[in-house]
N, CA, C and O atoms as a GROMACS GRO file, in nm:
protein
  288
    1MET      N    1   0.134  -4.742  -1.611
    1MET     CA    2   0.140  -4.809  -1.479
    1MET      C    3   0.053  -4.741  -1.382
    1MET      O    4   0.054  -4.619  -1.370
    2ASN      N    5  -0.024  -4.817  -1.312
    2ASN     CA    6  -0.115  -4.762  -1.215
    2ASN      C    7  -0.073  -4.792  -1.073
    2ASN      O    8  -0.110  -4.718  -0.982
    3GLY      N    9   0.001  -4.896  -1.051
    3GLY     CA   10   0.042  -4.940  -0.917
    3GLY      C   11   0.173  -4.880  -0.876
    3GLY      O   12   0.243  -4.818  -0.955
    4GLU      N   13   0.206  -4.900  -0.749
    4GLU     CA   14   0.332  -4.853  -0.698
    4GLU      C   15   0.447  -4.937  -0.749
    4GLU      O   16   0.424  -5.042  -0.809
    5GLN      N   17   0.563  -4.898  -0.727
    5GLN     CA   18   0.680  -4.973  -0.761
    5GLN      C   19   0.772  -4.974  -0.640
    5GLN      O   20   0.763  -4.884  -0.557
    6LEU      N   21   0.859  -5.073  -0.625
    6LEU     CA   22   0.954  -5.087  -0.522
    6LEU      C   23   1.074  -5.001  -0.564
    6LEU      O   24   1.126  -5.012  -0.675
    7THR      N   25   1.116  -4.914  -0.467
    7THR     CA   26   1.220  -4.819  -0.498
    7THR      C   27   1.349  -4.838  -0.415
    7THR      O   28   1.455  -4.797  -0.462
    8ALA      N   29   1.344  -4.899  -0.294
    8ALA     CA   30   1.455  -4.915  -0.208
    8ALA      C   31   1.429  -5.039  -0.121
    8ALA      O   32   1.317  -5.090  -0.113
    9VAL      N   33   1.536  -5.084  -0.058
    9VAL     CA   34   1.531  -5.209   0.019
    9VAL      C   35   1.593  -5.184   0.160
    9VAL      O   36   1.672  -5.092   0.176
   10TYR      N   37   1.557  -5.263   0.255
   10TYR     CA   38   1.624  -5.266   0.384
   10TYR      C   39   1.661  -5.419   0.413
   10TYR      O   40   1.576  -5.508   0.416
   11ARG      N   41   1.791  -5.439   0.433
   11ARG     CA   42   1.837  -5.570   0.463
   11ARG      C   43   1.882  -5.592   0.605
   11ARG      O   44   1.930  -5.500   0.670
   12ASN      N   45   1.868  -5.716   0.654
   12ASN     CA   46   1.908  -5.747   0.785
   12ASN      C   47   2.055  -5.776   0.786
   12ASN      O   48   2.122  -5.755   0.685
   13ASN      N   49   2.110  -5.825   0.898
   13ASN     CA   50   2.259  -5.844   0.914
   13ASN      C   51   2.304  -5.962   0.827
   13ASN      O   52   2.423  -5.973   0.800
   14ASN      N   53   2.212  -6.052   0.782
   14ASN     CA   54   2.235  -6.164   0.699
   14ASN      C   55   2.232  -6.124   0.545
   14ASN      O   56   2.246  -6.208   0.456
   15ASP      N   57   2.212  -5.999   0.522
   15ASP     CA   58   2.197  -5.943   0.384
   15ASP      C   59   2.063  -5.989   0.321
   15ASP      O   60   2.050  -5.989   0.198
   16GLU      N   61   1.969  -6.026   0.399
   16GLU     CA   62   1.833  -6.068   0.348
   16GLU      C   63   1.750  -5.942   0.343
   16GLU      O   64   1.758  -5.856   0.431
   17ILE      N   65   1.669  -5.933   0.235
   17ILE     CA   66   1.572  -5.819   0.227
   17ILE      C   67   1.462  -5.843   0.323
   17ILE      O   68   1.400  -5.948   0.318
   18ILE      N   69   1.434  -5.748   0.414
   18ILE     CA   70   1.318  -5.764   0.504
   18ILE      C   71   1.206  -5.663   0.483
   18ILE      O   72   1.091  -5.690   0.516
   19SER      N   73   1.240  -5.546   0.426
   19SER     CA   74   1.147  -5.443   0.396
   19SER      C   75   1.177  -5.378   0.269
   19SER      O   76   1.289  -5.385   0.220
   20PHE      N   77   1.072  -5.310   0.210
   20PHE     CA   78   1.090  -5.233   0.090
   20PHE      C   79   1.026  -5.092   0.114
   20PHE      O   80   0.935  -5.074   0.195
   21GLN      N   81   1.080  -4.995   0.037
   21GLN     CA   82   1.014  -4.862   0.027
   21GLN      C   83   0.947  -4.862  -0.109
   21GLN      O   84   1.006  -4.908  -0.206
   22THR      N   85   0.823  -4.809  -0.118
   22THR     CA   86   0.751  -4.799  -0.240
   22THR      C   87   0.761  -4.659  -0.297
   22THR      O   88   0.799  -4.563  -0.232
   23SER      N   89   0.723  -4.656  -0.426
   23SER     CA   90   0.724  -4.520  -0.493
   23SER      C   91   0.631  -4.424  -0.427
   23SER      O   92   0.644  -4.303  -0.445
   24GLY      N   93   0.532  -4.477  -0.348
   24GLY     CA   94   0.439  -4.390  -0.268
   24GLY      C   95   0.494  -4.352  -0.136
   24GLY      O   96   0.427  -4.280  -0.061
   25GLY      N   97   0.617  -4.398  -0.101
   25GLY     CA   98   0.677  -4.361   0.024
   25GLY      C   99   0.650  -4.452   0.138
   25GLY      O  100   0.700  -4.430   0.248
   26ARG      N  101   0.571  -4.554   0.114
   26ARG     CA  102   0.532  -4.657   0.218
   26ARG      C  103   0.653  -4.744   0.249
   26ARG      O  104   0.731  -4.770   0.157
   27ILE      N  105   0.672  -4.786   0.364
   27ILE     CA  106   0.760  -4.893   0.405
   27ILE      C  107   0.677  -5.017   0.435
   27ILE      O  108   0.587  -5.018   0.519
   28ILE      N  109   0.711  -5.124   0.360
   28ILE     CA  110   0.626  -5.248   0.377
   28ILE      C  111   0.722  -5.366   0.393
   28ILE      O  112   0.836  -5.364   0.345
   29SER      N  113   0.673  -5.467   0.461
   29SER     CA  114   0.757  -5.587   0.478
   29SER      C  115   0.764  -5.668   0.353
   29SER      O  116   0.684  -5.651   0.261
   30TYR      N  117   0.860  -5.756   0.348
   30TYR     CA  118   0.876  -5.848   0.227
   30TYR      C  119   0.747  -5.920   0.203
   30TYR      O  120   0.699  -5.923   0.090
   31ARG      N  121   0.690  -5.976   0.302
   31ARG     CA  122   0.561  -6.053   0.288
   31ARG      C  123   0.447  -5.963   0.236
   31ARG      O  124   0.366  -6.007   0.155
   32LYS      N  125   0.440  -5.836   0.284
   32LYS     CA  126   0.334  -5.750   0.235
   32LYS      C  127   0.360  -5.715   0.087
   32LYS      O  128   0.267  -5.706   0.007
   33ALA      N  129   0.483  -5.696   0.054
   33ALA     CA  130   0.520  -5.663  -0.093
   33ALA      C  131   0.482  -5.783  -0.176
   33ALA      O  132   0.430  -5.766  -0.286
   34LEU      N  133   0.504  -5.903  -0.130
   34LEU     CA  134   0.466  -6.020  -0.206
   34LEU      C  135   0.322  -6.029  -0.227
   34LEU      O  136   0.276  -6.055  -0.338
   35LEU      N  137   0.245  -6.008  -0.119
   35LEU     CA  138   0.102  -6.012  -0.126
   35LEU      C  139   0.047  -5.902  -0.223
   35LEU      O  140  -0.037  -5.932  -0.308
   36GLU      N  141   0.091  -5.783  -0.210
   36GLU     CA  142   0.049  -5.670  -0.296
   36GLU      C  143   0.097  -5.695  -0.447
   36GLU      O  144   0.026  -5.659  -0.541
   37ALA      N  145   0.208  -5.751  -0.466
   37ALA     CA  146   0.246  -5.788  -0.601
   37ALA      C  147   0.154  -5.892  -0.666
   37ALA      O  148   0.120  -5.883  -0.784
   38GLU      N  149   0.114  -5.993  -0.582
   38GLU     CA  150   0.022  -6.094  -0.627
   38GLU      C  151  -0.118  -6.026  -0.669
   38GLU      O  152  -0.183  -6.067  -0.765
   39GLU      N  153  -0.154  -5.926  -0.594
   39GLU     CA  154  -0.283  -5.851  -0.615
   39GLU      C  155  -0.272  -5.750  -0.726
   39GLU      O  156  -0.372  -5.686  -0.760
   40GLY      N  157  -0.157  -5.732  -0.783
   40GLY     CA  158  -0.138  -5.635  -0.889
   40GLY      C  159  -0.124  -5.487  -0.838
   40GLY      O  160  -0.128  -5.392  -0.917
   41LEU      N  161  -0.107  -5.471  -0.704
   41LEU     CA  162  -0.092  -5.330  -0.649
   41LEU      C  163   0.044  -5.279  -0.671
   41LEU      O  164   0.062  -5.157  -0.679
   42ILE      N  165   0.146  -5.368  -0.680
   42ILE     CA  166   0.278  -5.329  -0.703
   42ILE      C  167   0.324  -5.382  -0.835
   42ILE      O  168   0.313  -5.502  -0.861
   43GLU      N  169   0.377  -5.295  -0.919
   43GLU     CA  170   0.412  -5.337  -1.056
   43GLU      C  171   0.562  -5.340  -1.067
   43GLU      O  172   0.635  -5.293  -0.980
   44GLY      N  173   0.606  -5.399  -1.181
   44GLY     CA  174   0.749  -5.419  -1.209
   44GLY      C  175   0.814  -5.532  -1.130
   44GLY      O  176   0.937  -5.536  -1.115
   45ILE      N  177   0.737  -5.620  -1.081
   45ILE     CA  178   0.786  -5.737  -0.997
   45ILE      C  179   0.746  -5.863  -1.054
   45ILE      O  180   0.634  -5.879  -1.103
   46GLN      N  181   0.835  -5.954  -1.049
   46GLN     CA  182   0.809  -6.102  -1.084
   46GLN      C  183   0.800  -6.176  -0.962
   46GLN      O  184   0.875  -6.149  -0.868
   47ILE      N  185   0.712  -6.269  -0.956
   47ILE     CA  186   0.704  -6.364  -0.844
   47ILE      C  187   0.738  -6.499  -0.883
   47ILE      O  188   0.680  -6.548  -0.980
   48TYR      N  189   0.826  -6.567  -0.819
   48TYR     CA  190   0.864  -6.701  -0.852
   48TYR      C  191   0.866  -6.792  -0.728
   48TYR      O  192   0.873  -6.746  -0.614
   49GLN      N  193   0.859  -6.917  -0.754
   49GLN     CA  194   0.849  -7.011  -0.643
   49GLN      C  195   0.981  -7.102  -0.656
   49GLN      O  196   1.016  -7.153  -0.762
   50ASP      N  197   1.047  -7.115  -0.540
   50ASP     CA  198   1.174  -7.197  -0.539
   50ASP      C  199   1.138  -7.345  -0.518
   50ASP      O  200   1.020  -7.382  -0.507
   51GLU      N  201   1.245  -7.428  -0.513
   51GLU     CA  202   1.227  -7.572  -0.502
   51GLU      C  203   1.161  -7.611  -0.375
   51GLU      O  204   1.103  -7.720  -0.368
   52ASP      N  205   1.165  -7.531  -0.274
   52ASP     CA  206   1.096  -7.563  -0.146
   52ASP      C  207   0.952  -7.514  -0.144
   52ASP      O  208   0.880  -7.538  -0.046
   53GLY      N  209   0.910  -7.449  -0.248
   53GLY     CA  210   0.772  -7.407  -0.254
   53GLY      C  211   0.753  -7.263  -0.202
   53GLY      O  212   0.642  -7.211  -0.206
   54SER      N  213   0.861  -7.197  -0.155
   54SER     CA  214   0.854  -7.062  -0.106
   54SER      C  215   0.837  -6.961  -0.217
   54SER      O  216   0.896  -6.980  -0.323
   55MET      N  217   0.760  -6.855  -0.200
   55MET     CA  218   0.744  -6.753  -0.298
   55MET      C  219   0.842  -6.639  -0.280
   55MET      O  220   0.870  -6.597  -0.168
   56HIS      N  221   0.897  -6.588  -0.393
   56HIS     CA  222   0.996  -6.484  -0.383
   56HIS      C  223   0.973  -6.373  -0.485
   56HIS      O  224   0.905  -6.393  -0.585
   57LEU      N  225   1.027  -6.261  -0.459
   57LEU     CA  226   1.018  -6.142  -0.556
   57LEU      C  227   1.141  -6.120  -0.627
   57LEU      O  228   1.248  -6.147  -0.574
   58ASN      N  229   1.131  -6.070  -0.749
   58ASN     CA  230   1.246  -6.023  -0.827
   58ASN      C  231   1.201  -5.910  -0.910
   58ASN      O  232   1.090  -5.915  -0.962
   59PRO      N  233   1.279  -5.810  -0.928
   59PRO     CA  234   1.241  -5.698  -1.016
   59PRO      C  235   1.228  -5.744  -1.160
   59PRO      O  236   1.310  -5.826  -1.201
   60SER      N  237   1.131  -5.695  -1.243
   60SER     CA  238   1.106  -5.737  -1.380
   60SER      C  239   1.219  -5.690  -1.469
   60SER      O  240   1.254  -5.759  -1.565
   61TYR      N  241   1.278  -5.574  -1.439
   61TYR     CA  242   1.363  -5.503  -1.529
   61TYR      C  243   1.512  -5.513  -1.483
   61TYR      O  244   1.596  -5.445  -1.542
   62ALA      N  245   1.546  -5.595  -1.382
   62ALA     CA  246   1.678  -5.617  -1.334
   62ALA      C  247   1.698  -5.755  -1.283
   62ALA      O  248   1.600  -5.817  -1.240
   63PRO      N  249   1.820  -5.809  -1.284
   63PRO     CA  250   1.842  -5.945  -1.242
   63PRO      C  251   1.810  -5.972  -1.091
   63PRO      O  252   1.779  -6.085  -1.053
   64SER      N  253   1.820  -5.867  -1.009
   64SER     CA  254   1.801  -5.874  -0.866
   64SER      C  255   1.778  -5.735  -0.802
   64SER      O  256   1.776  -5.632  -0.870
   65PHE      N  257   1.761  -5.738  -0.671
   65PHE     CA  258   1.746  -5.610  -0.600
   65PHE      C  259   1.886  -5.559  -0.550
   65PHE      O  260   1.892  -5.468  -0.467
   66ASP      N  261   1.997  -5.617  -0.599
   66ASP     CA  262   2.126  -5.577  -0.550
   66ASP      C  263   2.163  -5.428  -0.579
   66ASP      O  264   2.237  -5.366  -0.503
   67ASP      N  265   2.110  -5.372  -0.687
   67ASP     CA  266   2.140  -5.237  -0.719
   67ASP      C  267   2.042  -5.134  -0.662
   67ASP      O  268   2.060  -5.013  -0.678
   68PHE      N  269   1.934  -5.188  -0.592
   68PHE     CA  270   1.841  -5.099  -0.531
   68PHE      C  271   1.911  -5.025  -0.406
   68PHE      O  272   1.990  -5.085  -0.334
   69PRO      N  273   1.880  -4.900  -0.388
   69PRO     CA  274   1.939  -4.827  -0.265
   69PRO      C  275   1.878  -4.880  -0.145
   69PRO      O  276   1.769  -4.939  -0.148
   70SER      N  277   1.948  -4.861  -0.034
   70SER     CA  278   1.899  -4.891   0.105
   70SER      C  279   1.827  -4.772   0.160
   70SER      O  280   1.873  -4.660   0.137
   71PHE      N  281   1.724  -4.785   0.227
   71PHE     CA  282   1.654  -4.665   0.280
   71PHE      C  283   1.686  -4.641   0.428
   71PHE      O  284   1.627  -4.551   0.488
   72TYR      N  285   1.778  -4.720   0.489
   72TYR     CA  286   1.827  -4.687   0.623
   72TYR      C  287   1.973  -4.666   0.616
   72TYR      O  288   2.036  -4.636   0.718
   0.00000   0.00000   0.00000
């Protein structure tokens, strides 16, 4: 693996993920993580499209980000 991986999450009061911490120590927004995953800069992530056409992230090796630690 050459790219970074997502290692932790930050959720808002509605329990929605708004930011990630990467294996390189960067804090990036959900949107930035989506763009970097599309470009192949972040590995271990699946990108999927929901019924509304919105793009979402999911870890490749786990069913969800629920077990990821929070960084705040």
